[in-house]
C-alpha positions in Angstrom: 0.0 0.4 -0.1 1.5 3.5 -0.8 1.1 6.5 -0.8 -1.6 9.2 -2.0 -2.2 13.0 -1.6 -5.0 15.0 0.1 -5.1 17.7 2.9 -5.2 16.9 6.6 -8.6 17.8 7.9 -8.5 20.8 10.1 -7.9 21.2 13.8 -10.8 20.8 16.2 -11.8 22.9 19.1 -9.0 22.9 21.9 -8.5 20.3 24.7 -9.5 20.3 28.1 -6.8 17.0 28.3 -2.7 18.8 28.5 -2.4 15.2 27.6 -2.8 15.3 23.6 -0.3 16.3 22.2 -2.1 16.1 18.7 -5.8 14.9 17.5 -5.6 13.5 14.2 -8.6 13.1 11.6 -6.9 10.3 8.7 -7.4 11.2 4.9 -9.9 9.2 3.2 -9.6 7.9 -0.3 -11.2 5.2 -1.7 -9.0 3.1 -4.1 -11.5 1.1 -5.9 -14.6 -1.5 -5.8 -14.8 0.6 -1.6 -11.6 0.0 -0.7 -11.0 2.8 1.7 -8.5 3.7 3.5 -7.9 6.3 6.1 -4.6 7.2 6.6 -2.9 9.2 10.0 0.0 8.7 9.4 2.8 10.6 7.8 0.6 14.0 8.5 1.5 17.8 8.3 0.9 17.9 12.2 2.1 14.6 13.7 5.7 12.8 11.1 6.0 10.5 13.3 5.5 8.4 17.3 7.8 6.3 18.0 9.2 4.7 15.3 5.7 4.6 13.3 6.2 7.0 10.6 3.1 5.5 8.2 -0.6 4.7 9.8 -3.7 3.3 7.2 -6.7 1.9 8.4 -8.7 -0.1 5.9 -12.0 -1.5 5.7 -14.1 -3.1 6.5 -14.7 -3.8 2.9 -17.1 -6.5 1.5 -15.9 -7.1 -2.1 -18.0 -7.9 -5.0 -17.9 -11.7 -6.3 -14.5 -12.4 -8.1 -12.7 -9.5 -7.1 -10.5 -8.6 -3.8 -7.4 -6.8 -2.7 -4.9 -6.7 -5.7 -1.7 -4.6 -4.1 0.8 -5.4 -7.0 4.8 -6.3 -6.3 6.6 -3.2 -5.1 9.4 -2.6 -3.4 10.6 -1.3 0.5 13.4 0.2 1.3 15.3 1.7 4.9 12.2 0.6 6.9 10.0 -2.7 8.1 6.2 -2.7 7.5 3.3 -4.4 10.1 0.9 -6.1 8.5 -2.2 -7.1 11.0 -6.1 -8.1 10.4 -9.3 -8.1 11.6 -11.0 -9.7 9.3 -9.9 -11.5 6.2 -7.4 -12.0 5.0 -4.4 -12.1 2.4 -1.6 -13.9 0.6 2.1 -12.1 0.7 4.8 -12.8 -1.0 7.8 -10.8 -1.9 11.3 -11.9 -3.0 12.5 -13.6 -0.2 10.9 -16.1 -1.6 7.8 -15.7 1.2 4.5 -16.9 0.4 2.4 -16.8 3.6 -1.0 -15.8 4.0 -2.2 -13.6 7.1 -5.6 -13.9 9.0 -6.6 -12.2 11.6 -4.5 -11.8 15.2 -1.6 -12.3 13.4 1.1 -10.2 12.8 3.2 -10.2 9.2 6.6 -7.9 10.2 8.8 -7.8 6.5 11.8 -6.0 6.9 13.1 -4.3 4.0 16.3 -2.9 5.1 18.3 -2.6 1.7 15.3 -3.4 -0.8 12.6 -5.9 -0.5 9.9 -5.9 -3.0 6.3 -7.8 -2.0 2.5 -8.5 -3.5 -0.2 -8.0 -1.6 -3.4 -10.5 -2.5 -7.1 -12.0 -1.7 -6.2 -15.8 -3.1 -8.4 -17.1 -5.6 -10.5 -19.7 -4.0 -11.6 -16.7 -1.6 -12.8 -14.8 -4.1 -15.2 -16.7 -6.1 -18.4 -15.8 -3.7 -16.5 -12.1 -2.6 -14.9 -11.3 0.2 -13.9 -9.0 3.2 -11.1 -7.0 4.3 -10.7 -4.9 7.8 -7.0 -4.2 9.5 -3.9 -1.7 9.6 -0.5 -1.4 7.8 2.1 0.9 9.6 5.4 1.1 9.0 8.1 1.6 11.3 11.2 3.3 10.1 14.9 1.5 10.9 17.6 2.9 12.9 20.1 4.8 10.5 23.0 1.8 11.7 20.3 -0.3 10.8 18.9 1.0 7.2 20.7 -0.8 4.7 20.2 -4.4 6.9 19.1 -7.5 4.8 15.7 -8.0 4.4 13.9 -10.5 6.7 9.9 -12.0 6.7 8.6 -12.4 9.9 4.5 -14.2 11.1 3.9 -14.3 14.2 0.2 -16.5 15.1 -2.4 -15.3 17.4 -1.3 -17.5 20.5 1.8 -16.3 20.6 0.9 -13.4 21.9 -0.1 -13.0 25.3 -2.8 -11.6 26.6 -4.1 -9.6 29.2 -7.5 -9.2 31.2 -9.6 -7.9 33.5 -11.5 -5.3 34.4 -13.5 -5.1 31.2 -10.3 -5.3 29.2 -8.8 -7.3 27.2 -5.3 -5.9 25.6 -3.4 -8.4 23.2 0.3 -7.2 23.0 1.5 -7.5 19.4 4.9 -5.8 20.3 6.8 -4.9 22.7 6.2 -4.3 26.4 2.4 -3.2 28.1 1.0 -4.4 31.0 3.2 -6.5 32.3 2.9 -8.5 29.3 5.8 -8.8 26.2 5.4 -9.8 23.0 7.9 -12.3 21.5 8.6 -10.5 18.2 12.0 -9.1 18.0 12.0 -5.5 17.1 15.4 -3.0 15.8 14.2 -0.7 18.6 11.5 0.1 21.7 8.6 -0.2 19.0 4.9 -0.8 20.8 1.8 -2.7 19.7 -1.3 -4.1 21.3 -5.0 -4.6 20.3 -7.0 -4.1 22.8 -11.6 -4.1 24.1 -12.7 -2.3 26.5 -16.4 -2.8 27.9 -18.1 0.0 28.9 -17.6 1.4 31.6 -13.9 0.2 32.2 -10.8 2.2 31.9 -7.8 2.0 30.4 -4.1 3.9 32.2 -1.3 4.8 29.7 1.8 5.0 31.3 4.6 7.0 30.6 7.0 4.3 30.0 7.3 4.5 25.9 8.6 7.9 25.8 6.2 8.6 22.6 2.7 7.1 22.4 -0.9 7.5 20.7 -4.1 5.7 20.2 -6.5 5.0 17.4 -9.8 4.8 17.7 -11.1 1.7 15.9 -14.7 1.8 17.0 -16.6 3.0 20.0 -16.2 5.6 22.7 -13.9 6.7 24.7 -13.4 9.9 26.9 -10.1 11.1 28.3 -9.9 14.1 30.6 -13.5 15.0 29.8 -12.5 15.3 26.4 -15.0 12.5 23.9 -13.5 10.9 21.0 -15.1 8.6 18.4 -13.4 6.3 15.6 -11.7 7.1 13.2 -9.2 9.7 14.7 -4.9 9.1 15.7 -4.9 10.4 19.5 -0.9 11.3 19.7 0.0 11.8 23.6 3.5 14.3 24.4 5.6 12.6 26.4 6.0 12.0 30.4 2.4 12.4 30.9 0.3 9.2 33.1 -3.3 9.0 30.9 -6.5 7.4 32.1 -8.7 6.6 29.3 -12.5 6.0 29.8 -14.9 3.3 27.5 -18.3 5.3 27.3 -19.6 2.6 25.0 -17.8 -0.7 24.3 -15.4 0.5 22.2 -11.9 -1.1 20.2 -8.6 0.6 19.5 -5.4 0.3 19.4 -1.8 1.8 21.1 1.2 2.6 18.9 4.3 4.1 20.1 8.1 3.1 20.8 11.5 5.9 21.6 11.3 8.8 19.5 13.5 8.0 16.0 17.6 8.4 15.9 16.6 12.0 13.4 14.4 13.2 11.0 13.1 10.3 7.5 12.6 11.3 4.6 9.3 9.2 3.1 9.3 9.6 -0.4 5.6 6.6 -1.9 7.3 2.6 -0.3 10.6 4.0 0.9 12.1 5.8 3.8 15.7 7.1 4.4 17.6 9.0 6.9 18.8 10.4 3.6 17.7 11.7 0.7 20.2 10.8 -2.2 19.3 6.6 -0.6 15.7 7.5 -1.7 16.8 9.3 -5.7 19.1 5.5 -5.5 16.0 3.4 -5.0 13.9 5.3 -7.1 15.9 4.3 -9.8 17.3 1.3 -9.7 13.3 0.5 -9.4 12.5 2.3 -12.9 15.3 0.2 -14.1 14.0 -3.0 -12.8 16.8 -4.0 -10.4 14.9 -4.8 -7.4 14.3 -8.8 -7.0 11.1 -10.5 -9.1 8.1 -11.8 -6.2 8.7 -15.6 -7.1 4.5 -16.1 -7.8 4.0 -13.5 -9.1 7.0 -12.1 -11.7 4.6 -10.0 -14.2 2.8 -7.2 -12.5 4.9 -4.9 -10.8 4.1 -1.0 -9.8 5.5 0.8 -12.0 7.5 4.9 -10.3 4.9 7.8 -9.9 5.5 10.2 -12.0 6.2 12.5 -9.4 
């Protein structure tokens, strides 16, 4: 999934809660067949949250019979893609020879490093009666010293993630450490990602253990210090402040964040780097056909954008 243009929505009224640095309303695009993508990062107001430089929420989508997701082979450098589904299935293939379906509650972590190519499609057998899809794709930038690391891919099943349940809260710790539980997913720096369900009236504390933190509300309504928020918003918190989230109704949200990046990052299309010249090199290499092919998906590809 690639970068698309669009204006950031205007900021709302002043908040009661001083711990909230930004409220980001994602840009929205319909990519065809009613496949809607909401992009919260990067935005003009917050380029990154911890190592997260890209945050897409796609669906929920119901594909018509014969239709499905078709993201053709495309390249990445300098980042790791994090794909997580709530519904449906995506077939991931990459230039390492990986061919793995991802299903709800699982995670695909693809480290691009010096360069990788992948495709994301709905499998043929799921298209006949029509399919459904709902999930997130996020990119985490790599530390400068590891931007050119060897490309890698890891898939983790649902039962690998610790789940914390108490007082109307269910928290699946997918990446990093939260609420006394730690995920087995290996990351290059402090990175957190958790999938949270809250019953109406329950509360969720969010301590300042991690330098940068945000939540994205997928459904329901929450209250933070007398400010109420509905779904489809990324709330970015100031460092150092403890926050309490109260569920006004049953709510579904994710927590993202981690350590601040070791310097600014440039992003162009599917490329991320601390050096502009490295992005120019990647653009030239993709245009010249120098990236590796994706076994099983060698024919189609996404051309380099004109701008």
